N, CA, C and O atoms as a GROMACS GRO file, in nm:
protein
  552
    1MET      N    1  15.189  21.038   3.111
    1MET     CA    2  15.133  20.950   3.212
    1MET      C    3  15.166  20.806   3.176
    1MET      O    4  15.153  20.765   3.061
    2TYR      N    5  15.209  20.729   3.274
    2TYR     CA    6  15.245  20.590   3.254
    2TYR      C    7  15.129  20.506   3.303
    2TYR      O    8  15.117  20.480   3.423
    3GLY      N    9  15.043  20.464   3.213
    3GLY     CA   10  14.921  20.395   3.253
    3GLY      C   11  14.924  20.248   3.220
    3GLY      O   12  15.027  20.190   3.188
    4THR      N   13  14.806  20.191   3.230
    4THR     CA   14  14.790  20.048   3.209
    4THR      C   15  14.832  20.006   3.069
    4THR      O   16  14.892  19.900   3.052
    5LEU      N   17  14.803  20.088   2.970
    5LEU     CA   18  14.844  20.054   2.833
    5LEU      C   19  14.996  20.048   2.822
    5LEU      O   20  15.050  19.962   2.753
    6ASP      N   21  15.065  20.139   2.889
    6ASP     CA   22  15.211  20.137   2.886
    6ASP      C   23  15.268  20.013   2.954
    6ASP      O   24  15.366  19.955   2.908
    7ILE      N   25  15.205  19.973   3.063
    7ILE     CA   26  15.249  19.853   3.134
    7ILE      C   27  15.230  19.731   3.045
    7ILE      O   28  15.319  19.647   3.034
    8SER      N   29  15.113  19.722   2.981
    8SER     CA   30  15.087  19.609   2.891
    8SER      C   31  15.183  19.609   2.773
    8SER      O   32  15.231  19.504   2.732
    9THR      N   33  15.213  19.726   2.721
    9THR     CA   34  15.306  19.736   2.609
    9THR      C   35  15.445  19.688   2.648
    9THR      O   36  15.511  19.618   2.572
   10SER      N   37  15.490  19.726   2.768
   10SER     CA   38  15.622  19.679   2.811
   10SER      C   39  15.623  19.527   2.826
   10SER      O   40  15.723  19.462   2.796
   11GLY      N   41  15.512  19.470   2.872
   11GLY     CA   42  15.501  19.325   2.882
   11GLY      C   43  15.503  19.258   2.745
   11GLY      O   44  15.564  19.153   2.728
   12LEU      N   45  15.436  19.319   2.648
   12LEU     CA   46  15.436  19.265   2.512
   12LEU      C   47  15.577  19.263   2.454
   12LEU      O   48  15.618  19.165   2.393
   13ILE      N   49  15.649  19.371   2.473
   13ILE     CA   50  15.785  19.380   2.421
   13ILE      C   51  15.875  19.275   2.488
   13ILE      O   52  15.955  19.210   2.421
   14ALA      N   53  15.861  19.260   2.618
   14ALA     CA   54  15.943  19.163   2.691
   14ALA      C   55  15.915  19.021   2.644
   14ALA      O   56  16.008  18.943   2.624
   15GLN      N   57  15.788  18.986   2.626
   15GLN     CA   58  15.754  18.851   2.583
   15GLN      C   59  15.795  18.826   2.438
   15GLN      O   60  15.833  18.714   2.403
   16ARG      N   61  15.787  18.928   2.354
   16ARG     CA   62  15.833  18.912   2.216
   16ARG      C   63  15.983  18.885   2.214
   16ARG      O   64  16.030  18.804   2.135
   17THR      N   65  16.057  18.953   2.301
   17THR     CA   66  16.201  18.931   2.310
   17THR      C   67  16.231  18.789   2.356
   17THR      O   68  16.322  18.724   2.304
   18ARG      N   69  16.154  18.741   2.453
   18ARG     CA   70  16.170  18.601   2.498
   18ARG      C   71  16.145  18.505   2.383
   18ARG      O   72  16.221  18.409   2.365
   19LEU      N   73  16.039  18.529   2.306
   19LEU     CA   74  16.008  18.440   2.194
   19LEU      C   75  16.117  18.444   2.087
   19LEU      O   76  16.148  18.340   2.028
   20ASP      N   77  16.174  18.560   2.063
   20ASP     CA   78  16.285  18.569   1.968
   20ASP      C   79  16.404  18.484   2.014
   20ASP      O   80  16.464  18.413   1.933
   21ALA      N   81  16.436  18.491   2.141
   21ALA     CA   82  16.549  18.413   2.194
   21ALA      C   83  16.518  18.264   2.188
   21ALA      O   84  16.606  18.184   2.153
   22ILE      N   85  16.397  18.226   2.220
   22ILE     CA   86  16.358  18.085   2.215
   22ILE      C   87  16.365  18.034   2.073
   22ILE      O   88  16.413  17.923   2.048
   23SER      N   89  16.318  18.114   1.978
   23SER     CA   90  16.325  18.075   1.836
   23SER      C   91  16.469  18.055   1.792
   23SER      O   92  16.500  17.959   1.722
   24ALA      N   93  16.557  18.145   1.833
   24ALA     CA   94  16.699  18.132   1.799
   24ALA      C   95  16.758  18.006   1.860
   24ALA      O   96  16.838  17.938   1.797
   25ASN      N   97  16.719  17.976   1.983
   25ASN     CA   98  16.769  17.854   2.048
   25ASN      C   99  16.728  17.730   1.970
   25ASN      O  100  16.810  17.642   1.944
   26ILE      N  101  16.601  17.722   1.932
   26ILE     CA  102  16.551  17.606   1.859
   26ILE      C  103  16.618  17.596   1.722
   26ILE      O  104  16.660  17.488   1.680
   27ALA      N  105  16.629  17.709   1.653
   27ALA     CA  106  16.687  17.710   1.518
   27ALA      C  107  16.834  17.670   1.520
   27ALA      O  108  16.884  17.614   1.422
   28ASN      N  109  16.904  17.699   1.627
   28ASN     CA  110  17.048  17.671   1.634
   28ASN      C  111  17.083  17.552   1.722
   28ASN      O  112  17.197  17.540   1.766
   29SER      N  113  16.987  17.466   1.748
   29SER     CA  114  17.009  17.357   1.844
   29SER      C  115  17.111  17.253   1.798
   29SER      O  116  17.157  17.173   1.880
   30ARG      N  117  17.147  17.252   1.671
   30ARG     CA  118  17.249  17.157   1.621
   30ARG      C  119  17.368  17.228   1.559
   30ARG      O  120  17.451  17.164   1.493
   31VAL      N  121  17.379  17.358   1.577
   31VAL     CA  122  17.488  17.436   1.517
   31VAL      C  123  17.614  17.425   1.602
   31VAL      O  124  17.614  17.457   1.721
   32ILE      N  125  17.722  17.377   1.539
   32ILE     CA  126  17.848  17.362   1.614
   32ILE      C  127  17.958  17.454   1.562
   32ILE      O  128  18.064  17.464   1.624
   33LEU      N  129  17.934  17.521   1.449
   33LEU     CA  130  18.035  17.611   1.393
   33LEU      C  131  17.990  17.756   1.405
   33LEU      O  132  17.872  17.786   1.392
   34ASP      N  133  18.085  17.845   1.429
   34ASP     CA  134  18.052  17.987   1.434
   34ASP      C  135  18.054  18.045   1.292
   34ASP      O  136  18.074  17.972   1.196
   35ALA      N  137  18.035  18.175   1.280
   35ALA     CA  138  18.025  18.239   1.148
   35ALA      C  139  18.155  18.228   1.068
   35ALA      O  140  18.152  18.235   0.945
   36GLN      N  141  18.268  18.211   1.135
   36GLN     CA  142  18.396  18.199   1.067
   36GLN      C  143  18.431  18.054   1.031
   36GLN      O  144  18.535  18.028   0.972
   37GLY      N  145  18.343  17.960   1.068
   37GLY     CA  146  18.366  17.819   1.037
   37GLY      C  147  18.447  17.747   1.142
   37GLY      O  148  18.493  17.635   1.119
   38ASN      N  149  18.467  17.809   1.256
   38ASN     CA  150  18.543  17.746   1.365
   38ASN      C  151  18.449  17.667   1.455
   38ASN      O  152  18.332  17.699   1.470
   39LEU      N  153  18.504  17.561   1.515
   39LEU     CA  154  18.426  17.481   1.609
   39LEU      C  155  18.396  17.564   1.733
   39LEU      O  156  18.485  17.592   1.814
   40ASN      N  157  18.271  17.603   1.747
   40ASN     CA  158  18.226  17.686   1.859
   40ASN      C  159  18.075  17.669   1.867
   40ASN      O  160  18.001  17.748   1.808
   41PRO      N  161  18.027  17.567   1.940
   41PRO     CA  162  17.883  17.540   1.942
   41PRO      C  163  17.801  17.660   1.991
   41PRO      O  164  17.843  17.734   2.079
   42PHE      N  165  17.684  17.675   1.931
   42PHE     CA  166  17.591  17.780   1.971
   42PHE      C  167  17.562  17.766   2.119
   42PHE      O  168  17.548  17.655   2.169
   43ARG      N  169  17.554  17.878   2.187
   43ARG     CA  170  17.520  17.878   2.330
   43ARG      C  171  17.376  17.925   2.346
   43ARG      O  172  17.334  18.023   2.285
   44ARG      N  173  17.301  17.853   2.429
   44ARG     CA  174  17.161  17.885   2.456
   44ARG      C  175  17.149  18.027   2.509
   44ARG      O  176  17.221  18.067   2.599
   45ARG      N  177  17.055  18.104   2.451
   45ARG     CA  178  17.029  18.241   2.495
   45ARG      C  179  16.922  18.239   2.603
   45ARG      O  180  16.821  18.170   2.593
   46GLU      N  181  16.946  18.317   2.707
   46GLU     CA  182  16.851  18.330   2.817
   46GLU      C  183  16.816  18.477   2.834
   46GLU      O  184  16.904  18.563   2.837
   47VAL      N  185  16.686  18.506   2.845
   47VAL     CA  186  16.638  18.643   2.862
   47VAL      C  187  16.603  18.662   3.009
   47VAL      O  188  16.530  18.583   3.069
   48PHE      N  189  16.658  18.769   3.067
   48PHE     CA  190  16.630  18.802   3.207
   48PHE      C  191  16.547  18.929   3.210
   48PHE      O  192  16.584  19.032   3.153
   49LEU      N  193  16.434  18.921   3.280
   49LEU     CA  194  16.343  19.035   3.291
   49LEU      C  195  16.358  19.100   3.428
   49LEU      O  196  16.396  19.035   3.525
   50ALA      N  197  16.328  19.229   3.434
   50ALA     CA  198  16.333  19.304   3.559
   50ALA      C  199  16.214  19.399   3.564
   50ALA      O  200  16.161  19.440   3.461
   51ALA      N  201  16.174  19.431   3.684
   51ALA     CA  202  16.062  19.524   3.702
   51ALA      C  203  16.105  19.664   3.665
   51ALA      O  204  16.221  19.702   3.679
   52GLY      N  205  16.009  19.742   3.617
   52GLY     CA  206  16.033  19.883   3.589
   52GLY      C  207  16.072  19.910   3.445
   52GLY      O  208  16.101  19.820   3.367
   53ASP      N  209  16.070  20.039   3.413
   53ASP     CA  210  16.106  20.085   3.279
   53ASP      C  211  16.194  20.208   3.293
   53ASP      O  212  16.143  20.317   3.317
   54PRO      N  213  16.325  20.193   3.280
   54PRO     CA  214  16.415  20.306   3.299
   54PRO      C  215  16.399  20.417   3.195
   54PRO      O  216  16.451  20.527   3.215
   55THR      N  217  16.330  20.391   3.086
   55THR     CA  218  16.312  20.493   2.982
   55THR      C  219  16.188  20.578   3.005
   55THR      O  220  16.164  20.673   2.930
   56ALA      N  221  16.109  20.546   3.107
   56ALA     CA  222  15.987  20.622   3.134
   56ALA      C  223  16.022  20.765   3.176
   56ALA      O  224  16.128  20.790   3.234
   57SER      N  225  15.931  20.857   3.144
   57SER     CA  226  15.959  20.999   3.169
   57SER      C  227  15.929  21.043   3.313
   57SER      O  228  15.975  21.149   3.355
   58THR      N  229  15.854  20.963   3.388
   58THR     CA  230  15.820  21.002   3.525
   58THR      C  231  15.880  20.902   3.624
   58THR      O  232  15.905  20.787   3.589
   59PRO      N  233  15.905  20.947   3.747
   59PRO     CA  234  15.957  20.854   3.848
   59PRO      C  235  15.862  20.736   3.872
   59PRO      O  236  15.906  20.622   3.889
   60ARG      N  237  15.733  20.764   3.873
   60ARG     CA  238  15.635  20.656   3.893
   60ARG      C  239  15.638  20.557   3.777
   60ARG      O  240  15.627  20.436   3.795
   61GLY      N  241  15.654  20.611   3.656
   61GLY     CA  242  15.661  20.526   3.538
   61GLY      C  243  15.782  20.434   3.539
   61GLY      O  244  15.775  20.324   3.485
   62ARG      N  245  15.892  20.478   3.599
   62ARG     CA  246  16.012  20.395   3.606
   62ARG      C  247  15.993  20.276   3.700
   62ARG      O  248  16.069  20.180   3.694
   63GLU      N  249  15.893  20.282   3.787
   63GLU     CA  250  15.866  20.172   3.879
   63GLU      C  251  15.773  20.068   3.820
   63GLU      O  252  15.767  19.955   3.869
   64LEU      N  253  15.699  20.104   3.715
   64LEU     CA  254  15.596  20.016   3.660
   64LEU      C  255  15.645  19.944   3.534
   64LEU      O  256  15.746  19.981   3.475
   65GLY      N  257  15.572  19.841   3.497
   65GLY     CA  258  15.604  19.768   3.375
   65GLY      C  259  15.716  19.668   3.396
   65GLY      O  260  15.750  19.631   3.508
   66VAL      N  261  15.770  19.625   3.285
   66VAL     CA  262  15.877  19.525   3.287
   66VAL      C  263  15.976  19.561   3.177
   66VAL      O  264  15.941  19.624   3.077
   67GLN      N  265  16.099  19.520   3.197
   67GLN     CA  266  16.202  19.546   3.097
   67GLN      C  267  16.289  19.422   3.079
   67GLN      O  268  16.295  19.336   3.167
   68VAL      N  269  16.354  19.415   2.967
   68VAL     CA  270  16.452  19.310   2.945
   68VAL      C  271  16.582  19.359   3.007
   68VAL      O  272  16.645  19.452   2.958
   69ALA      N  273  16.621  19.295   3.116
   69ALA     CA  274  16.742  19.336   3.187
   69ALA      C  275  16.867  19.289   3.115
   69ALA      O  276  16.967  19.360   3.111
   70ALA      N  277  16.861  19.169   3.057
   70ALA     CA  278  16.978  19.115   2.987
   70ALA      C  279  16.938  18.997   2.901
   70ALA      O  280  16.842  18.926   2.928
   71ILE      N  281  17.016  18.978   2.796
   71ILE     CA  282  17.008  18.857   2.715
   71ILE      C  283  17.149  18.800   2.716
   71ILE      O  284  17.242  18.860   2.664
   72GLU      N  285  17.163  18.684   2.777
   72GLU     CA  286  17.296  18.628   2.795
   72GLU      C  287  17.304  18.488   2.735
   72GLU      O  288  17.208  18.412   2.735
   73ALA      N  289  17.421  18.457   2.684
   73ALA     CA  290  17.449  18.323   2.634
   73ALA      C  291  17.500  18.239   2.750
   73ALA      O  292  17.592  18.279   2.821
   74ASN      N  293  17.440  18.123   2.769
   74ASN     CA  294  17.482  18.032   2.875
   74ASN      C  295  17.608  17.959   2.829
   74ASN      O  296  17.600  17.868   2.747
   75GLN      N  297  17.721  17.998   2.881
   75GLN     CA  298  17.850  17.942   2.837
   75GLN      C  299  17.866  17.795   2.876
   75GLN      O  300  17.949  17.724   2.818
   76ASP      N  301  17.789  17.748   2.973
   76ASP     CA  302  17.800  17.608   3.016
   76ASP      C  303  17.707  17.515   2.939
   76ASP      O  304  17.708  17.394   2.962
   77ALA      N  305  17.628  17.569   2.848
   77ALA     CA  306  17.526  17.490   2.778
   77ALA      C  307  17.585  17.417   2.658
   77ALA      O  308  17.549  17.445   2.543
   78VAL      N  309  17.676  17.323   2.685
   78VAL     CA  310  17.736  17.240   2.581
   78VAL      C  311  17.727  17.096   2.628
   78VAL      O  312  17.757  17.065   2.744
   79ARG      N  313  17.687  17.008   2.540
   79ARG     CA  314  17.686  16.865   2.572
   79ARG      C  315  17.773  16.793   2.469
   79ARG      O  316  17.782  16.835   2.354
   80TRP      N  317  17.833  16.687   2.512
   80TRP     CA  318  17.927  16.614   2.426
   80TRP      C  319  17.860  16.485   2.379
   80TRP      O  320  17.810  16.407   2.460
   81GLU      N  321  17.859  16.465   2.248
   81GLU     CA  322  17.803  16.343   2.188
   81GLU      C  323  17.915  16.262   2.126
   81GLU      O  324  18.006  16.315   2.063
   82PHE      N  325  17.907  16.132   2.146
   82PHE     CA  326  18.006  16.042   2.088
   82PHE      C  327  17.974  16.025   1.940
   82PHE      O  328  17.869  15.971   1.903
   83ASP      N  329  18.064  16.071   1.856
   83ASP     CA  330  18.047  16.062   1.710
   83ASP      C  331  18.186  16.061   1.647
   83ASP      O  332  18.230  16.161   1.591
   84PRO      N  333  18.256  15.947   1.656
   84PRO     CA  334  18.396  15.943   1.609
   84PRO      C  335  18.412  15.966   1.459
   84PRO      O  336  18.522  16.000   1.415
   85GLY      N  337  18.308  15.950   1.380
   85GLY     CA  338  18.317  15.974   1.236
   85GLY      C  339  18.304  16.120   1.197
   85GLY      O  340  18.329  16.156   1.082
   86ASN      N  341  18.266  16.203   1.291
   86ASN     CA  342  18.249  16.346   1.263
   86ASN      C  343  18.386  16.412   1.251
   86ASN      O  344  18.473  16.389   1.334
   87PRO      N  345  18.406  16.494   1.147
   87PRO     CA  346  18.537  16.559   1.133
   87PRO      C  347  18.570  16.657   1.246
   87PRO      O  348  18.685  16.697   1.261
   88TYR      N  349  18.472  16.694   1.325
   88TYR     CA  350  18.495  16.788   1.437
   88TYR      C  351  18.509  16.715   1.571
   88TYR      O  352  18.514  16.779   1.676
   89ALA      N  353  18.516  16.584   1.567
   89ALA     CA  354  18.531  16.507   1.691
   89ALA      C  355  18.670  16.528   1.750
   89ALA      O  356  18.768  16.544   1.677
   90ASP      N  357  18.676  16.525   1.884
   90ASP     CA  358  18.807  16.537   1.949
   90ASP      C  359  18.877  16.400   1.944
   90ASP      O  360  18.827  16.307   1.882
   91VAL      N  361  18.990  16.389   2.009
   91VAL     CA  362  19.069  16.265   2.002
   91VAL      C  363  18.995  16.146   2.064
   91VAL      O  364  19.024  16.031   2.029
   92ARG      N  365  18.901  16.172   2.153
   92ARG     CA  366  18.823  16.064   2.214
   92ARG      C  367  18.699  16.030   2.131
   92ARG      O  368  18.630  15.932   2.160
   93GLY      N  369  18.669  16.111   2.027
   93GLY     CA  370  18.554  16.084   1.940
   93GLY      C  371  18.429  16.160   1.978
   93GLY      O  372  18.320  16.128   1.930
   94TYR      N  373  18.441  16.260   2.065
   94TYR     CA  374  18.326  16.338   2.110
   94TYR      C  375  18.319  16.473   2.038
   94TYR      O  376  18.421  16.537   2.011
   95VAL      N  377  18.194  16.514   2.006
   95VAL     CA  378  18.169  16.641   1.939
   95VAL      C  379  18.084  16.728   2.031
   95VAL      O  380  17.985  16.681   2.088
   96PRO      N  381  18.121  16.857   2.047
   96PRO     CA  382  18.038  16.945   2.132
   96PRO      C  383  17.916  16.996   2.054
   96PRO      O  384  17.927  17.045   1.942
   97TYR      N  385  17.801  16.982   2.117
   97TYR     CA  386  17.676  17.032   2.060
   97TYR      C  387  17.610  17.127   2.160
   97TYR      O  388  17.635  17.117   2.280
   98PRO      N  389  17.526  17.218   2.111
   98PRO     CA  390  17.453  17.304   2.205
   98PRO      C  391  17.362  17.219   2.295
   98PRO      O  392  17.296  17.127   2.249
   99ASP      N  393  17.361  17.251   2.422
   99ASP     CA  394  17.275  17.180   2.516
   99ASP      C  395  17.139  17.248   2.520
   99ASP      O  396  17.105  17.320   2.614
  100ILE      N  397  17.062  17.225   2.415
  100ILE     CA  398  16.930  17.286   2.401
  100ILE      C  399  16.827  17.175   2.392
  100ILE      O  400  16.831  17.093   2.301
  101ASN      N  401  16.736  17.173   2.488
  101ASN     CA  402  16.630  17.073   2.492
  101ASN      C  403  16.507  17.131   2.422
  101ASN      O  404  16.450  17.228   2.471
  102PRO      N  405  16.465  17.073   2.310
  102PRO     CA  406  16.351  17.130   2.237
  102PRO      C  407  16.221  17.128   2.318
  102PRO      O  408  16.136  17.215   2.299
  103VAL      N  409  16.206  17.032   2.407
  103VAL     CA  410  16.085  17.027   2.490
  103VAL      C  411  16.082  17.144   2.587
  103VAL      O  412  15.980  17.210   2.603
  104THR      N  413  16.195  17.171   2.652
  104THR     CA  414  16.204  17.284   2.743
  104THR      C  415  16.181  17.415   2.669
  104THR      O  416  16.111  17.503   2.719
  105GLU      N  417  16.238  17.427   2.550
  105GLU     CA  418  16.218  17.549   2.470
  105GLU      C  419  16.072  17.565   2.430
  105GLU      O  420  16.019  17.676   2.431
  106GLN      N  421  16.006  17.454   2.395
  106GLN     CA  422  15.864  17.460   2.356
  106GLN      C  423  15.778  17.503   2.474
  106GLN      O  424  15.685  17.582   2.458
  107ILE      N  425  15.807  17.452   2.592
  107ILE     CA  426  15.730  17.491   2.711
  107ILE      C  427  15.753  17.639   2.741
  107ILE      O  428  15.660  17.711   2.775
  108SER      N  429  15.878  17.684   2.730
  108SER     CA  430  15.907  17.826   2.751
  108SER      C  431  15.835  17.912   2.649
  108SER      O  432  15.786  18.020   2.682
  109ALA      N  433  15.828  17.864   2.525
  109ALA     CA  434  15.757  17.940   2.420
  109ALA      C  435  15.608  17.947   2.452
  109ALA      O  436  15.546  18.052   2.434
  110MET      N  437  15.551  17.838   2.498
  110MET     CA  438  15.408  17.839   2.534
  110MET      C  439  15.383  17.936   2.648
  110MET      O  440  15.283  18.009   2.647
  111GLU      N  441  15.472  17.939   2.746
  111GLU     CA  442  15.459  18.032   2.858
  111GLU      C  443  15.466  18.177   2.811
  111GLU      O  444  15.388  18.261   2.855
  112ALA      N  445  15.561  18.205   2.721
  112ALA     CA  446  15.576  18.341   2.670
  112ALA      C  447  15.454  18.382   2.586
  112ALA      O  448  15.409  18.496   2.594
  113VAL      N  449  15.401  18.290   2.508
  113VAL     CA  450  15.281  18.319   2.428
  113VAL      C  451  15.162  18.348   2.519
  113VAL      O  452  15.086  18.441   2.493
  114ARG      N  453  15.146  18.270   2.624
  114ARG     CA  454  15.034  18.293   2.718
  114ARG      C  455  15.048  18.429   2.786
  114ARG      O  456  14.950  18.502   2.802
  115ALA      N  457  15.170  18.464   2.825
  115ALA     CA  458  15.192  18.595   2.888
  115ALA      C  459  15.166  18.707   2.787
  115ALA      O  460  15.111  18.811   2.822
  116TYR      N  461  15.205  18.686   2.662
  116TYR     CA  462  15.179  18.784   2.557
  116TYR      C  463  15.028  18.802   2.539
  116TYR      O  464  14.979  18.914   2.532
  117GLU      N  465  14.956  18.690   2.532
  117GLU     CA  466  14.810  18.696   2.518
  117GLU      C  467  14.745  18.766   2.636
  117GLU      O  468  14.648  18.841   2.619
  118ALA      N  469  14.796  18.743   2.756
  118ALA     CA  470  14.741  18.809   2.874
  118ALA      C  471  14.759  18.960   2.865
  118ALA      O  472  14.669  19.036   2.901
  119ASN      N  473  14.875  19.003   2.817
  119ASN     CA  474  14.899  19.147   2.801
  119ASN      C  475  14.808  19.206   2.693
  119ASN      O  476  14.762  19.319   2.707
  120ILE      N  477  14.782  19.132   2.587
  120ILE     CA  478  14.690  19.178   2.483
  120ILE      C  479  14.550  19.194   2.543
  120ILE      O  480  14.482  19.293   2.516
  121THR      N  481  14.508  19.097   2.622
  121THR     CA  482  14.376  19.102   2.685
  121THR      C  483  14.363  19.223   2.776
  121THR      O  484  14.260  19.292   2.774
  122VAL      N  485  14.465  19.250   2.854
  122VAL     CA  486  14.463  19.367   2.942
  122VAL      C  487  14.456  19.496   2.860
  122VAL      O  488  14.380  19.587   2.894
  123ALA      N  489  14.533  19.503   2.753
  123ALA     CA  490  14.532  19.624   2.668
  123ALA      C  491  14.394  19.644   2.605
  123ALA      O  492  14.343  19.756   2.601
  124GLU      N  493  14.334  19.536   2.557
  124GLU     CA  494  14.200  19.546   2.496
  124GLU      C  495  14.096  19.588   2.600
  124GLU      O  496  14.010  19.671   2.573
  125SER      N  497  14.105  19.530   2.720
  125SER     CA  498  14.012  19.568   2.827
  125SER      C  499  14.029  19.714   2.866
  125SER      O  500  13.931  19.784   2.891
  126THR      N  501  14.153  19.760   2.872
  126THR     CA  502  14.180  19.900   2.905
  126THR      C  503  14.120  19.992   2.800
  126THR      O  504  14.058  20.092   2.833
  127LYS      N  505  14.138  19.958   2.675
  127LYS     CA  506  14.083  20.040   2.567
  127LYS      C  507  13.930  20.044   2.576
  127LYS      O  508  13.870  20.149   2.555
  128THR      N  509  13.868  19.931   2.605
  128THR     CA  510  13.723  19.925   2.618
  128THR      C  511  13.676  20.013   2.734
  128THR      O  512  13.578  20.087   2.721
  129MET      N  513  13.745  20.004   2.849
  129MET     CA  514  13.706  20.086   2.964
  129MET      C  515  13.724  20.234   2.936
  129MET      O  516  13.641  20.315   2.977
  130MET      N  517  13.831  20.271   2.865
  130MET     CA  518  13.852  20.412   2.831
  130MET      C  519  13.741  20.462   2.738
  130MET      O  520  13.693  20.574   2.752
  131ALA      N  521  13.702  20.378   2.642
  131ALA     CA  522  13.595  20.418   2.550
  131ALA      C  523  13.464  20.435   2.625
  131ALA      O  524  13.389  20.528   2.598
  132GLN      N  525  13.435  20.346   2.720
  132GLN     CA  526  13.312  20.356   2.800
  132GLN      C  527  13.315  20.484   2.884
  132GLN      O  528  13.215  20.554   2.895
  133ALA      N  529  13.431  20.514   2.943
  133ALA     CA  530  13.443  20.634   3.025
  133ALA      C  531  13.422  20.760   2.941
  133ALA      O  532  13.358  20.856   2.986
  134LEU      N  533  13.474  20.761   2.822
  134LEU     CA  534  13.454  20.878   2.732
  134LEU      C  535  13.309  20.891   2.693
  134LEU      O  536  13.258  21.003   2.681
  135ARG      N  537  13.239  20.780   2.672
  135ARG     CA  538  13.096  20.788   2.640
  135ARG      C  539  13.017  20.844   2.756
  135ARG      O  540  12.922  20.920   2.736
  136LEU      N  541  13.054  20.807   2.878
  136LEU     CA  542  12.984  20.858   2.996
  136LEU      C  543  13.007  21.008   3.014
  136LEU      O  544  12.916  21.082   3.051
  137ILE      N  545  13.129  21.052   2.987
  137ILE     CA  546  13.164  21.194   3.000
  137ILE      C  547  13.094  21.274   2.892
  137ILE      O  548  13.038  21.381   2.918
  138GLY      N  549  13.097  21.222   2.769
  138GLY     CA  550  13.044  21.297   2.654
  138GLY      C  551  12.901  21.276   2.640
  138GLY      O  552  12.840  21.332   2.548
   0.00000   0.00000   0.00000
């Protein structure tokens, strides 16, 4: 059965994934080199959510909850800073940096935390209601 707890759990997983991506964005906001040491600025990661859970065992369950549809790197998220002394500057003196705004990332993180907390509250309320129902039956 795909119930309220399953829906809340899918929401928790989705928001945790969003927070992971936001953390990576903040941590890499000044990274301009890739793992091989080549000039390739970090690209901001974006998490896309979709309704439903394709892994659910019932048709009704596949309609409920939320899933991470994709995590994509924004290829256009590069900004150029004038820094002619930087060894990675181009001939005009500009260096490519990730276009990551820490304020925007912080607001997104706050939103994801609030959604996570809301899912926790729903799960706790569901557990309380189930316990009350069992007491009434028993």
